[in-house]
KOLNUTI-59056 format. One record per residue (C-alpha): residue in one letter; x negated, y, z negated. Coordinates in steps of 0.001 Angstrom, whole numbers, padded with zeros to 6 digits, always signed. Layout:
N
AXYZ
...
END
This chain:
976
M+136033-021298-139504
A+139776-020019-139043
L+141100-018496-135420
D+141427-014875-135660
K+144705-013081-135333
T+143771-012056-131617
F+141230-013093-128922
D+139140-009800-128234
P+138061-010116-125006
A+135561-007268-124860
A+133595-008865-127726
R+133389-012460-126386
E+133185-012644-122986
A+130033-012109-122426
A+128877-014825-125241
I+131259-017135-123602
Y+129898-016441-119832
A+126355-017181-121483
A+127287-019993-122756
W+128160-021374-119838
E+125076-020307-117648
Q+122683-021748-120690
A+124584-025592-120665
G+123896-025007-116541
A+127881-025392-116071
F+128069-023677-112783
K+124593-025466-111222
A+125303-027523-107661
G+126549-030512-108840
A+127096-029692-112549
G+128987-032561-113955
K+129743-034698-111118
R+131324-038127-111196
R+132155-038862-107963
D+130233-038785-103985
E+132119-036323-102431
T+131164-032883-102227
F+133044-029658-102754
T+131749-026462-100634
I+133064-023237-100801
M+130625-020219-099369
L+131181-016637-101265
P+131979-013684-098134
P+128613-012295-098845
P+129399-008847-100657
N+127162-005910-099363
V+123941-005297-101437
T+125357-002023-102229
G+128869-002688-103081
A+130860-002720-106183
L+134011-004825-107330
H+137356-003787-105807
V+140618-005342-106102
G+140078-007433-102999
H+136955-008848-104098
A+138664-009403-107460
F+141670-011286-106117
N+140057-013625-103355
H+137191-014210-106212
T+139578-015484-108530
L+140838-018056-105913
M+137492-019120-104778
D+136857-019590-108789
I+139946-021341-109559
L+139590-023858-107196
T+135780-024624-107890
R+136397-024589-111340
W+139648-027113-110574
K+136922-029156-108361
R+134095-029388-110737
M+136698-030915-113559
Q+137892-033254-110831
G+134401-034603-110725
Y+133183-033272-107370
D+130039-032455-106538
T+130408-028589-106433
L+128568-025754-105070
W+130033-022110-104729
Q+127142-020259-102937
P+126680-016809-103525
G+124763-014366-102308
L+124520-010463-101353
D+124334-009221-097322
H+121290-006746-096561
A+123887-004780-094881
G+121939-002472-092565
I+123966+000698-092258
A+124913+001061-095811
T+121536+000636-097351
Q+119738+002832-095595
L+122266+005510-096076
V+122208+005076-099766
V+118231+005217-099693
E+117798+007748-097281
K+120512+009955-099965
Q+117716+008991-102868
L+115037+010463-100664
A+116472+013577-099708
E+116984+014409-102973
R+113015+014468-103093
Q+113306+016523-100154
I+112113+013479-097888
R+113883+012373-094555
R+113379+009104-093058
T+111741+010321-090452
D+108590+011785-092252
M+108010+008561-093286
T+106410+005543-091211
R+108761+002531-090805
P+106973+000343-092862
D+106832+002920-095689
F+110992+003415-095145
I+111172-000538-095597
A+109862-000920-098763
E+111445+002064-100315
I+114465-000344-099720
W+113125-003447-101244
K+111922-001093-104298
W+115419+000129-104431
K+117039-003482-104139
A+114556-004589-107008
S+116490-001742-109691
S+119770-001237-108061
G+121118-003937-105550
G+122770-006519-106807
T+125126-004884-109273
I+128372-006182-107757
E+126950-009775-108935
D+126751-008952-112255
Q+130486-007584-111975
A+131419-010849-110683
K+130333-012568-113804
R+132608-010252-115694
L+135284-011800-113596
G+134123-015415-114475
D+132973-016130-111496
S+131337-020126-111674
M+128620-019683-108342
D+125618-020885-108967
W+123584-017759-109464
S+119968-020230-109353
R+120572-020337-105583
S+121946-016916-104839
A+121286-015599-100889
F+119898-012756-099456
T+120203-012476-095456
M+116866-010698-095774
S+115361-013294-097521
G+111558-014350-096055
A+111509-011348-093871
D+107611-010166-093490
S+108603-007211-095463
A+109860-008181-098663
P+107334-007994-101395
D+105920-010830-103840
T+108336-010292-106215
E+111784-011067-104417
K+113371-014274-104469
P+111852-017186-102529
G+113958-017730-099338
N+113968-018012-095537
F+116992-016432-094046
H+114925-013832-091922
D+113655-016995-090186
A+116532-018723-089610
V+117987-015614-087773
L+115314-015139-085686
K+115317-018646-084830
V+118775-018851-083944
F+117990-015507-081740
V+115096-016935-079631
E+116758-020216-079067
M+119828-018427-078120
Y+117669-016156-075761
D+116152-019222-074420
K+119238-020591-073443
G+120821-017706-071645
L+123172-017191-074544
I+121593-013726-075304
Y+120435-011069-072845
R+120430-007491-072592
G+122296-004875-070928
K+124324-001756-070745
R+127943-001504-072606
L+129899+000970-073708
V+129484+000898-077761
N+131008+002975-080661
W+127903+005325-081593
D+127291+007045-084714
P+125746+010040-084033
H+124942+010143-088000
F+122708+007020-087998
E+122115+007282-084569
T+123005+003705-083925
A+125736+001516-082608
I+128789+000335-085324
S+131128-002493-085398
D+135081-001913-084695
L+135710-002671-088602
E+133310+000386-089179
V+134752+002587-087580
E+137642+004406-089326
N+140967+005580-086833
R+142569+008964-088311
E+145022+010963-086935
V+144331+014603-086879
D+145121+017489-085156
G+144065+017683-081953
H+144829+019886-078553
M+144986+018409-074916
W+143810+020776-072309
H+145602+020726-069145
F+143173+021939-065781
K+143071+022188-061968
Y+140760+019938-060310
P+140616+021729-056761
L+140487+019747-053430
A+137671+019529-051634
G+137561+021693-048488
G+140858+023796-049488
E+143570+021185-048444
T+146603+020960-049616
Y+149339+018824-050364
T+153327+018969-050972
Y+153777+017978-054899
V+157214+016769-055291
E+158452+015829-058900
K+162016+013261-058880
D+164653+012030-061247
E+165243+008694-061286
D+168120+008394-058856
G+165278+010074-056056
N+166740+013782-056393
V+163935+016317-055951
L+163525+018560-059140
F+160812+020502-058144
E+158337+020789-054555
E+155454+022902-054506
E+152420+023315-052163
R+149363+022441-054112
D+145388+022883-053574
Y+144659+020910-056653
I+145583+017883-058921
S+146137+018902-062726
I+144097+016645-065412
A+145315+016864-068763
T+142211+015458-071622
T+141554+015864-074792
R+137945+015951-074485
P+137053+018658-071635
E+132842+018542-072947
T+133193+015216-071249
M+134472+016148-067687
L+130814+017062-066911
G+130652+012873-066134
D+133734+012550-064550
G+132689+009903-061621
A+136753+010036-060134
V+140565+010760-060902
A+142715+007764-061245
V+146032+007938-060592
H+148670+004775-060882
P+149111+003004-056887
D+152919+003748-057046
D+152628+007276-058007
T+154359+008985-054906
R+153307+012674-055883
Y+150107+012257-055341
A+150144+009240-052261
P+148983+011798-049911
I+145733+012807-051383
V+144176+009312-052480
G+141290+008637-051234
K+140474+012364-050524
L+137293+014084-053132
C+138161+016938-055859
E+135751+019125-057183
I+135169+018938-061065
P+136070+022645-062290
V+133193+023037-064231
G+128550+023906-063792
P+127220+026406-061343
K+129566+027113-058426
D+126686+026208-055709
S+126303+023237-056993
R+130161+021543-058122
R+130297+018307-058052
L+132789+016527-055588
I+134146+013093-056870
P+136736+010822-055707
I+140933+010509-056496
I+141610+006685-056756
T+144726+004282-057911
D+144371+001970-060873
E+146827+000115-063128
Y+145674+002088-066032
P+147533+005770-065291
D+150437+006073-066961
M+153203+007804-064777
T+154813+009427-067646
F+152228+010596-069838
G+150907+014411-069115
S+150692+014643-065122
G+149803+011106-064380
A+146431+011845-063466
V+143438+010701-065498
K+139647+011712-065261
I+137393+008690-064936
T+134481+008766-067770
G+133069+005843-067693
A+130413+006907-070156
H+132358+007930-072630
D+135592+006493-072808
F+136368+002871-073153
N+139650+002591-071278
D+138219+004951-068255
Y+134864+002684-068503
Q+137095-000620-067633
V+138568+001383-064954
A+135116+002582-063746
K+133825-001539-063507
R+136503-002218-061432
A+136253+000145-058922
G+132661+000716-058994
I+132436+004421-060159
P+129069+005497-061913
M+128552+005847-065235
Y+126926+009156-066559
A+126052+009475-070252
L+125851+013410-071224
M+125176+012947-074993
D+121584+011900-076793
T+121402+010041-079998
K+122491+012970-082016
G+126214+013451-080124
R+123640+016498-078741
M+124726+017198-074834
R+121010+016024-073226
A+118850+018368-072413
D+116270+015776-070582
G+115975+014969-066582
R+115565+016784-063457
P+116909+020511-062882
Y+121235+020501-062793
A+121337+021307-059114
E+118997+018201-057864
E+120962+015729-060252
A+124193+017026-059002
A+123168+016729-055185
T+122468+012898-056014
A+125560+012354-057636
Q+127428+014057-054655
A+125566+011871-052359
I+126818+008403-054677
A+130585+009758-054534
S+130383+009910-050429
D+128755+006392-050157
E+125929+008326-048737
A+123299+006840-050867
P+122620+003928-053233
F+122626+003581-056748
D+121807+001369-059219
E+122121+000994-063301
A+118682+002307-064283
M+118662+005387-061638
I+122828+005820-063171
A+120874+006444-066775
A+118508+008532-065556
M+120189+011127-064390
N+121687+014292-066391
L+124512+015826-064932
V+124622+018629-067774
P+124022+022275-066120
E+121628+023874-067737
A+123826+025977-069467
Y+125414+023475-071714
R+121883+021631-072115
G+121045+021021-075723
L+124609+022358-077113
D+126571+020236-080053
R+128812+018114-077921
F+131611+020103-080075
E+130253+023906-078989
A+129797+022606-075458
R+133668+022023-075626
N+134374+025329-076444
R+132249+026653-074148
V+133743+024705-071233
I+136839+025573-071672
E+135856+029248-072446
D+134565+028911-068848
I+136743+027088-067128
T+139682+029630-068171
A+137597+032428-066789
E+137329+031251-063292
G+140811+030894-063142
L+141469+026843-063209
A+143362+026446-066224
V+147049+025479-065652
M+149175+028346-066481
V+152533+027741-067883
P+155142+030877-069196
A+154368+031520-072395
T+157376+030736-073819
D+156748+027135-072670
P+157723+024832-075948
R+154511+022436-074748
L+152264+025623-076474
G+153858+024319-079615
Q+154782+027684-080858
P+155620+029870-077942
A+154938+033887-077714
K+158052+035596-079039
L+158372+038272-076482
T+159476+041742-077750
A+162658+043238-075968
P+162575+047134-074354
E+165245+048017-076600
E+162786+047103-079855
G+160017+048745-078131
G+158295+045779-076110
E+158107+044741-072944
S+160236+042100-071973
R+158588+040025-069267
L+159165+036263-068274
D+155906+036266-065754
Q+153127+035993-069053
L+151103+032841-068316
A+149276+030897-070783
P+146647+028887-070596
L+148652+024985-071259
V+146924+023581-074316
E+149316+021312-076076
P+148615+020880-079636
K+148815+017188-080650
K+148771+014664-083393
I+145545+012345-081857
M+143937+009464-083502
Q+140257+010060-083544
P+137209+007226-084225
F+135296+008233-087756
G+132466+006233-088956
D+133460+004402-092208
R+129958+005717-093970
S+128702+008715-092071
N+132518+010606-091780
V+131467+011615-088545
V+133431+011480-085290
I+132527+008505-083502
E+131177+008830-079451
P+131900+006067-076876
M+128149+005695-076103
L+127103+004003-072606
T+123395+002560-074408
D+121446-000182-073723
Q+122017-003010-075987
W+121531-007094-076988
F+124770-008811-076361
V+125301-012572-077202
D+127606-014095-073641
T+130408-015185-076323
A+132297-016967-073415
K+129568-019463-073180
I+129939-020390-076596
V+134014-019537-077428
G+135079-023086-075918
P+133624-024732-079005
A+135353-022801-081520
L+138912-022770-080051
D+139138-026523-079048
A+137841-026801-083207
V+140994-025237-084243
R+144083-026263-081865
D+142282-030083-082601
G+142515-029373-086305
R+139006-029565-087229
T+139657-026742-088684
K+143016-025456-090110
I+143493-021675-090831
I+146736-020532-092848
P+148584-019124-092943
E+149603-020382-089015
S+150218-016705-087793
G+146502-016615-088533
E+146012-019129-085873
K+147896-017474-082986
V+145545-014183-083829
Y+142407-016313-083800
Y+143336-017700-080687
H+144668-014862-078764
W+141193-012419-079524
L+138789-015600-078636
E+140786-015975-074869
N+139947-012348-074658
I+137091-012157-076175
E+134514-009939-074634
P+130568-010034-074874
W+129221-009709-078679
C+126597-006412-079278
I+124494-007827-082138
S+122008-004634-081735
R+121957-001649-084096
Q+119793+001179-083980
L+118572+001150-087512
W+115191+000119-089130
W+116406-001664-092399
G+117615-005592-090992
H+116169-008399-089266
Q+114044-006441-086119
I+115266-008257-082421
P+111983-010548-081480
V+111454-009147-078077
W+108625-007820-077285
F+107847-005691-074080
D+105175-004980-071442
E+104084-001661-069756
A+106629-002959-066930
G+109678-003485-069177
N+109456-007523-068787
E+110465-009251-072049
Y+108688-011798-074190
C+111097-013272-076647
A+109247-015197-079584
M+109769-015900-083761
S+106233-013468-083961
E+104390-011688-082269
A+101478-013859-081736
E+103482-015904-079888
A+104746-013491-077758
Q+101362-012963-077303
A+100523-015925-075563
K+102852-015636-073456
A+101732-012420-072184
P+097735-012771-072326
G+096181-009406-071725
K+099062-007138-071809
T+100106-004764-073902
L+103083-005795-076045
T+105664-003444-077517
R+108084-004768-079734
D+112134-003802-079581
P+112395-001468-082663
D+116430-002236-082967
V+117868-004617-085470
L+120651-007213-085758
D+123973-006510-086203
T+124699-007352-089765
W+127703-009990-088633
F+124908-011704-086658
S+122945-012982-089128
S+126387-013421-091621
G+127124-015603-088891
L+125108-018113-090539
W+125638-018151-093473
P+127157-021714-094154
F+123858-022933-093321
G+121482-020611-093509
T+122073-020341-097093
L+121178-024317-097525
G+117911-023691-096202
W+118418-024484-092250
P+116661-024541-089586
E+114471-026868-092584
D+116509-030316-092475
T+116848-029868-096680
P+118661-032072-099190
E+121048-029399-099782
L+122040-028583-095718
Q+122952-032656-095495
R+124583-032288-098633
Y+127118-029397-098948
F+126919-028552-094904
P+129989-028362-093377
G+131989-026826-096213
D+135366-026955-097029
V+137649-023786-097193
L+136746-020467-096871
I+139098-017913-098692
T+138861-014117-097210
G+140653-010971-095234
Q+142446-011343-091942
D+141035-008139-091251
I+137738-009996-090945
L+139277-013094-088812
F+137343-012322-085374
F+134738-009799-086822
W+133283-012345-089241
V+135282-015968-089210
A+135203-016390-085575
R+131931-015585-085374
M+130740-018241-087650
M+132896-020995-086084
M+131056-020048-082305
M+127607-019979-084623
S+127764-022589-086148
L+129001-025107-083356
A+126447-023368-081615
V+123410-024393-083974
M+124905-027021-085797
D+127369-028773-083459
D+130009-028889-086347
V+132526-026399-087929
P+131575-024367-090967
F+134229-025644-093294
H+137738-027133-092876
T+140492-024843-094037
V+140025-020928-093398
Y+142512-019479-096451
L+143423-015439-095227
H+145183-012803-097601
Q+146251-009561-096970
L+145017-005968-098342
V+145662-005582-101715
R+148231-003069-102523
D+149221-001193-105311
A+152679-002014-106934
K+155112+000238-104250
G+153105-001861-101503
E+151278+001481-100663
K+147267+001541-100157
M+144967+002224-102320
S+142540+005515-101550
K+141109+007898-103597
T+143549+011131-102157
R+146765+008886-103094
G+145077+008604-107001
N+146571+004684-107053
V+143270+003015-106651
I+143080+000042-109948
D+139588-000646-110626
P+139360-004248-111658
L+136497-003088-113918
A+138804-001068-116234
M+141655-003741-116067
I+139119-006341-117759
D+137972-003719-120301
L+141403-002732-121072
Y+143188-006192-121326
G+140242-008612-120347
A+139017-011147-117270
D+141688-013890-117602
A+144713-011374-117405
L+143596-009985-114476
R+142864-013856-112995
F+146319-014885-113608
N+147556-011978-111941
N+145731-012338-108895
A+146851-015457-109278
A+150858-015512-110201
M+150480-012806-106510
A+149173-015049-104315
A+152055-016485-102184
L+150446-017356-099017
G+150577-014942-096494
G+152297-012631-098684
V+152121-009055-099597
L+149719-008171-102544
K+151270-005885-104546
I+149157-005087-107937
S+150719-003823-110810
E+148916-002947-114345
D+152046-003395-116221
R+151513-007335-115074
I+148230-007281-115609
K+149333-006070-119286
G+152357-009193-119358
Y+149531-011683-118493
R+147851-010375-121472
N+150418-011200-123589
F+150908-014765-121721
G+146925-015546-123623
T+147894-014178-126998
K+151231-016751-126908
L+148744-019632-126224
W+146841-018030-128864
N+149255-017954-131241
A+150313-021372-130902
T+147039-022751-131816
R+146890-020355-134345
F+150382-022386-135673
A+149039-025345-134958
E+145512-025006-136917
M+147734-023873-139945
N+149773-027210-139465
E+146685-029273-139819
V+146401-030172-136038
F+142881-029518-135594
A+142038-030998-139269
A+141623-035470-137882
P+139403-036155-135070
A+140748-036293-132129
T+142400-039402-130958
D+141023-041068-127761
G+144070-041257-125091
I+147464-039833-125091
P+149001-040061-128116
Q+151681-043302-129304
A+154332-041265-129706
T+157540-042589-131188
Q+160058-038999-131830
T+161828-037871-128967
V+160543-034060-128897
N+156279-035952-128891
R+157402-038588-126080
W+159240-035641-124091
I+156725-033496-124018
I+153976-036056-123225
G+156123-036521-119793
E+156250-033076-119171
T+152256-032168-119355
A+152509-034919-117425
K+154800-033422-114955
V+152751-029835-115067
R+149733-031873-114117
E+151037-033036-110841
E+152734-030105-109885
V+149482-028156-110366
D+147089-030475-108139
A+150085-030445-105993
A+150323-026216-105684
L+146181-026445-105247
T+146021-029065-102761
A+148285-026798-100531
Y+146279-023578-101301
R+150033-022522-102888
F+147741-020693-106116
N+151266-018394-107194
D+152850-021806-107398
A+150554-023318-109541
A+150240-020270-111665
N+154113-019809-112568
A+153988-023696-113093
L+151899-023252-116083
Y+153444-020386-116997
A+156571-021932-117301
F+154769-024932-118964
V+152617-023231-121396
W+154774-019976-122692
G+158266-022406-122265
K+157522-025650-122682
V+154907-025811-125481
C+154659-022115-127188
D+158520-021895-127356
W+159991-025145-127567
Y+157725-027648-128507
V+156391-024939-130955
E+160181-024912-132316
F+161065-028480-132523
S+157907-029346-134096
K+158248-027295-136964
P+160677-030083-138916
L+158424-032484-138530
L+155327-030659-139146
L+156815-029326-142771
D+159825-031813-143570
G+158655-035087-141518
A+157832-038099-142988
K+154168-038872-143110
E+153945-040952-140084
E+156002-038311-138445
K+153704-035489-139402
R+150881-037093-138440
E+152391-037889-134928
T+153345-035194-133980
Q+150207-033464-135206
A+148023-035895-132924
T+150597-035022-130100
M+150435-031320-130493
R+146511-031636-130336
W+146696-033297-127261
V+149105-030997-125862
L+147356-028187-126828
E+143772-029564-125249
Q+145941-029848-122061
S+146993-027028-121622
L+143275-025815-122137
V+142363-028028-119460
L+145167-027247-116981
L+144765-023255-118037
H+140932-023048-117604
P+140354-022349-113686
F+142858-019838-113871
M+142206-018934-117262
P+138371-019542-118129
F+137766-017449-121129
I+140550-017855-123444
T+140518-021629-123157
E+136685-022098-123356
E+136971-020092-126590
L+140058-022229-128171
W+138152-025504-126802
S+135570-024735-129132
L+136830-023567-131912
T+139080-026180-132161
G+136881-028754-132529
T+133539-030261-131875
R+132887-030776-128354
A+130847-033173-126352
Q+130540-030136-123539
V+132008-027009-122329
L+135307-026944-121389
A+134200-025628-118064
L+132553-029456-117449
T+135799-030967-119091
A+136955-034012-116929
W+140514-032937-115209
P+143267-035015-116450
D+144224-037141-113339
D+145297-040170-115601
L+148323-037980-115723
T+151139-038884-114120
T+155055-038399-113794
D+155340-042203-114923
M+154622-041204-118090
V+158644-039189-118379
D+159843-041186-121142
A+163798-040987-119661
Q+165476-040711-122398
A+163243-038306-124215
Q+163797-036045-121237
A+167573-036448-121109
E+167950-035460-124657
M+165297-032799-124569
D+167136-030981-121710
W+170215-031385-123183
T+169192-029683-126177
I+167983-026839-124409
Q+170737-026601-122141
L+172963-026217-124889
I+170963-023453-127337
E+170473-021838-124050
G+173654-021206-123144
V+174811-020452-126817
R+172162-017709-127041
S+173084-016397-123362
A+176823-015901-124297
R+175671-014401-127722
A+173862-011751-126084
Q+176043-011457-123499
M+179078-010626-125754
N+176728-008502-127730
V+176790-010619-131077
P+174024-009292-133505
A+171207-011250-133292
G+171159-012298-136763
L+174399-013351-136963
K+174728-017072-137526
I+178120-018165-136412
D+180591-020984-136049
V+180750-023870-133187
L+183175-026110-132123
R+183014-029366-130323
I+185897-029624-127785
E+184871-032706-126142
A+181447-034798-125987
D+180533-038283-124439
A+178355-040714-126332
D+175059-039528-125380
A+176376-036160-125670
Q+176931-036479-129377
R+173473-038731-129833
A+172086-036034-128555
E+173487-033280-130621
A+172862-035479-134115
N+169821-036279-133706
N+168827-032594-132842
L+171286-031084-135140
P+168776-028798-137299
M+167016-027252-134419
I+170148-026788-132266
Q+171763-024445-135911
R+168211-023073-136183
L+167684-021523-132635
A+170952-020527-131570
R+171642-019279-135258
I+174728-021197-136101
E+176205-022277-138976
T+178267-024923-138615
I+179400-027521-135831
G+183003-028639-136406
S+185344-030225-133679
A+188692-029221-132335
T+190791-030830-129114
E+191280-027159-127316
V+189815-024214-127415
P+191118-022020-130052
K+192001-018134-128593
G+189451-015369-128942
S+186507-018232-127952
L+184233-018412-125361
T+183169-021585-124150
V+179764-022905-123399
T+178839-026607-121784
A+175984-029052-121770
K+175830-032197-119806
G+178780-034380-120679
A+179740-031973-123263
T+182457-028546-123617
Y+181943-026127-127131
A+183893-023174-128209
L+182220-019811-129752
P+185095-018050-131769
L+184061-014520-131435
A+187539-012843-131948
G+186945-010475-135025
L+183167-011219-134621
I+182799-008446-131784
D+184594-005351-130229
V+186243-006866-127395
E+187171-003561-125801
A+184096-001244-126700
E+182268-004535-124960
K+184593-004420-122183
D+184395-000690-121671
R+180261-001253-121689
L+179754-003430-119625
S+182209-001884-117167
K+180358+001519-116919
G+177369-000625-116336
L+179074-003059-113336
T+180171+000863-111699
K+176776+001861-111918
L+175424-001259-110377
E+177920-001455-107423
K+177023+001945-106549
E+173375+001198-106411
I+174253-001626-104422
K+176328+000463-101981
G+173087+002269-101297
L+170560-000590-100966
A+172851-002253-098956
G+173358+000891-096926
R+169695+000879-095958
A+168805-002795-096050
N+171722-003637-093151
N+170861-000443-091291
P+169175-001771-088243
N+167263+001607-087788
F+166128+000987-090937
A+164643-002385-090088
A+163024-001757-087202
S+161128+001498-088352
A+160637+000855-091978
P+157407-001380-092460
P+157584-004310-092671
D+156601-004513-097110
V+159218-001916-097755
V+161941-003315-095339
A+161512-006393-097411
E+161263-004539-100875
T+164547-002769-100278
K+166509-006705-099431
Q+164735-007964-102745
N+166047-004808-104747
L+169650-005829-103389
A+169450-009429-104339
D+168482-008317-107761
R+171083-005701-108395
E+173741-007919-106833
A+172607-010827-109739
E+172745-008355-112057
A+175639-007459-110852
D+177383-011102-110794
Q+176421-011310-114657
L+178272-008354-115805
R+181437-009748-113804
T+180519-013174-115677
A+180531-011768-118834
L+183644-009391-118140
A+185449-012655-117137
R+183955-014175-120334
L+185731-011445-122230
S+188721-011982-120864
E+189039-015216-122548
I+188958-014076-125750
G+191562-011103-125254
END
């Protein structure tokens, strides 16, 4: 059956994928011809997820490696699966229930979890179907789920035991003292009422304010406040009975435990160690807190004095820990001011005794205390903020400044008396500075995150981090690019305890039970826990484990651990992990720690990190910018192969990833070029005869040359993929398939196919078939759909292309030096003539005469052997000979030879000079502007690195264009 005019991805890709699955091409071990394994673990996307450009990019790289290794005969496993995505999934289902006017809290926990399983059965895992559209060759029969095997899972759910693995690791680590429960400041999401990880926090710049308040000194004490310049000259001096504090969150003042100043700040030296009064709350119960020193306060920022609220600020938390300052929690789980506990007056009296070192305290005692005055209890935190500001200002404890003070943002404009006003410079206003502040938001709830001191479960990472550091230091695991290793070391060498608990219903419920006295019993099941506490009533901890904890077990939990399965023995440890650099710490480092702690081995030998995929200008994609590229839309328009090849071609190691629809479109044209070359071969009966085994025995120069070129590109692709230089592999294939095969070889073969002797024609048909088949094999990992289609349509095949052997036997020993030299010479001459014609604007269809000025023996032989091709492809009428270059001619060189192109009379020399000069003038103006930016130190220091790099690249491109125009003008000068 003749090939269609074009390949239609929309009509064929689904059927091609179905054929792969029917052939079992992606099963673990499919097509293996050697004992070595190759294992790659898919970073599990959220069960709620949809394929975005980041997925499409790293999936492409993983699939290229997997298909390549599978074709090389390795026992290959690309392990798929989904993360249960605690917060994201709970949010989706809660929204669905809300549409039916049902809240989660209206249901029992088991009933709500049952609703989630129903949702998963109907809608979960959409991203897996989308991954198939990209061509992912994962073993879908092994698709894992991080909640598989949970007691709540319905019978219809695919079997698995990941839940057992998670609980077993928790219990073992608890028993070894590696997991413990304690209070710590966490990112708290008031909407979901749970702690969230740093990765789930989105810091946004918003308009905020900084309020300045007075904290009166205890007992009416005063001190001389002096400000000096760098030389010690007094700038300002006054007697004060307060210390000035600046804050962006006045509602947290109620929980202050101290005021901190820098130990070198001489302004406050007289009052260090004294007490000051929190200026809010009932006057007769105002708390006094100590003024302490700490390295944290910045003497140049604000007043240089910082209020310390350890339970509601991450920096304050560290200061409070260092100084032994109590940390008072002010808010409930919904972000409202607490309404529990004893009356404020009693709580304040206790807190005062603690501040005055008159009473002992412990963590539990402080946690139970509520220092929110009755007037603010139960208020939303932002409503409480407004009330606190109003009350402090009304009492006269706001710092006041002239209304014209520039710190007020838009200071009042005073009206002069002659304009009917009263010009008074003593008009004062509260000092409230409008400022841009970085505000943390929950990336899913979109509410402001509150630092919250809560009871959480932690992994004592300091006890398990050592082996993970050693594994990278000694080379058992390599992180590329190398800059990733520095980040890895920095994070792990400064690691904090890992908070692994979340206040959700969906997830792995923590396997710890408490008796009525608060004692803990950790076990795999309630029955085991009860056996440890006979006769006691137990209650299970309601929290669930952070999804990063369960996904940290991914490299071995997906292979059946804790059972010693054949898959675990065969495919662990894995080979390479490909993931974004943003989760190097959140996931990669934790997999390293967990695998070494549980399996006593690294989970993979290589970690390939890539940057965020950005738009064509290097901008981060966002819906608000309108620059989001949907990979599925690109597949709909141009086919999966075009998107995949684009992804590979832009995958420079450590480089900025800029995706462009125009480039994707260009790679669709690349596929079309291959299709058309195959159609040309079909029309010339290349596929009519049965394929011959092995490499064709070629006698014709052009056939010997293309066989050598094929061997060279195979070695080049293998070397690039071995080094994870996906872009180099893609570019090598592009240059070979488009340039060497579809352009030069197809053209060079035409005389042999159309007019050659019978044996010449048969040899060229066999060689062309072999070359096209090798091209399909080599391109398959990058462009699997079109290559599989052409493979199936151009012959009777024993198996699908996805399982066909990689041509490891093609080596550069097959390069024929004589054929290589002759064809390289021929291409050099043709390209030289074409370039000269294009520069001089010679009409494309016009055939010209060329003169040979000099040529050595090799050049003469190459010209004679390839004269018809040279004449046809360079649009040459005749090649004569001369001893000198005639006036009005351009010269073209090829190795060992010089030729002259007499162009006088064929082109308007003056008009061409004018055209090129105008173009050069315009370019030089553009170069001057670009050079001014690129060479400006301020630009290099302030602009984003990718913008600086892009500017320098644009400058280099424009300078190269200018050099070409200058060369063309110089050549015109040769003519006249």
